[in-house]
C-alpha positions, 0 to 999 in steps of 0.5 A: 463465473470467475470475477475478473479484477476489472469487474472488481474494479468497476464495482469498487468504483460505484458511488459510496453511500453518505454513511461510507463517505462520512466514515471515510472523512472521519477516519481521515481526520483522525489519521491526520491528528494521530500522525501529527502526534506520532511525529511530535512525541513518537508512536510508542508514547502516543496513546489512544486517549490522546488521539481521541481527545485531540480529534474531539472523540471519546475513546469508545468512538475512536474504536468504532473507526479503528480497531487498534492504534496500529491500524492507523498506520497499517491501514494505509498499507491496505489502501495502497494495495487497492490503489496499485490494483486499480492502476494495474487493471488500467494498464494497456492490454499489450503491456508486458506484465513486469512493466505493467507492475512497475507502472502500477507502482507509480501511484506510490512513487510519484506522490512521494517525489513531490512531498517525501517527508510524510512518507519518510515519517510513515516508514520511520514509524514502521521501522521503530516498532518491530510489531508494526514491521511484522504486520506491515509485511502481512499487509504487503503480502495481502497485495499479492491476492489483489494483484495476482489475478490481473497478472494471471489474466495477462499471462493467459493462465487461469487465475483460479489455478493452484498449480501455476506459480508464474503470476504469484512469482512475478507479483511477489518479486515486484513487491520485494523490489518495492520493499528493497527500494523503499528501504534504500529510500528511507535509509538515504532520507529520501535523497534519491527519488523512490521511483529511481530506486524502484527502477534500479531494483526491478531493472536488476531482475529484468536484466537477469531474466534476459 
């Protein structure tokens, strides 16, 4: 039996254990410390030892929560992917796939409208390190496997099929629009809301298909 994205979302919504909640709380605390240091002295000049010391951890304990320093930044990309997937699964059944993808991205664009500076700092960190940019791209592509099954379901096609590219094409195009909007948003220092730029990017492709 093929597991649908809604079934996956339901499982993901199950209460976390005390150990999982404790681990998540510690990761969040270390991330907060790390991003403060990144903002103060830059990503490259901030060491694992500094982050661990500021967070009151040993270097060994730090690596129990994060495999690398880069994971502190890029782990957020994976979190965003799961949030978008959950939002997509919750969209109305009759909504067109393209519109459902756009609205699912609200979980990314709306928080940044109220408080853009933390997200601008994150994107600046990614822009400052080529290695991070490469891994950011890999993380973003990982979103495709999270989103494509739900889009395939909405299109009425088999999510396990390897010879129907429609769902993957739609998801890849939507992610490319989000990337383009984010680049423009960062270049403009957040002057134009990310949601407006994303509407422009996704609207341009929608117009081409009409």
